[in-house]
C-alpha positions as CSV (number, residue, x, y, z in Angstrom):
1,M,-277.2,-152.5,-26.1
2,S,-278.5,-155.0,-28.1
3,P,-282.3,-156.5,-26.9
4,G,-280.6,-159.5,-25.2
5,D,-278.7,-157.3,-23.5
6,N,-281.9,-156.9,-20.6
7,N,-282.0,-160.8,-20.2
8,G,-278.7,-160.8,-18.0
9,T,-280.0,-158.3,-15.5
10,K,-283.5,-160.6,-15.0
11,L,-282.1,-163.4,-15.1
12,L,-279.5,-162.3,-12.0
13,P,-283.2,-162.2,-9.6
14,L,-284.0,-165.0,-10.2
15,L,-281.1,-167.4,-9.1
16,Y,-281.3,-164.7,-6.4
17,L,-284.9,-166.1,-5.3
18,I,-284.6,-169.7,-6.3
19,G,-281.3,-169.8,-4.6
20,A,-283.2,-167.9,-1.1
21,G,-285.9,-171.0,-1.9
22,I,-283.7,-173.5,-1.1
23,L,-282.4,-172.4,1.5
24,C,-285.4,-172.1,3.2
25,T,-286.8,-175.2,2.6
26,A,-283.4,-176.7,3.7
27,A,-284.1,-174.2,6.7
28,I,-287.0,-175.7,7.4
29,N,-286.2,-179.6,6.5
30,K,-283.4,-179.0,9.5
31,W,-286.1,-177.4,11.8
32,R,-287.9,-180.5,11.5
33,A,-285.9,-183.1,12.1
34,V,-284.5,-181.2,14.4
35,K,-288.6,-181.4,16.8
36,K,-289.0,-184.7,15.7
37,S,-285.8,-185.5,17.4
38,E,-286.2,-184.2,20.2
39,L,-290.0,-185.4,20.4
40,R,-288.8,-189.4,20.2
41,H,-286.0,-188.6,22.7
42,Q,-289.2,-186.7,25.2
43,Q,-290.8,-189.7,24.1
44,H,-287.6,-192.4,25.9
45,R,-287.8,-190.4,28.6
46,R,-291.5,-190.4,29.0
47,L,-290.4,-194.2,29.0
48,L,-287.9,-194.7,31.1
49,E,-288.7,-192.7,33.5
50,E,-292.5,-194.1,34.0
51,P,-292.7,-197.8,35.5
52,S,-294.4,-200.1,33.5
53,K,-297.5,-201.9,34.0
54,A,-297.5,-204.0,31.4
55,V,-294.7,-206.2,34.1
56,D,-296.4,-206.8,37.3
């Protein structure tokens, strides 16, 4: 066993960690986009339900 053989065993967990970080970041961004879209839809529904006071 040469000294460089140990690097492969350390690289794989690092790649797993980086991959998990990327997946979590993507999931968080998707969740934020869904919540933002949901908030916009709620605001739009409120505007449609309430009569406009500016038209009086």
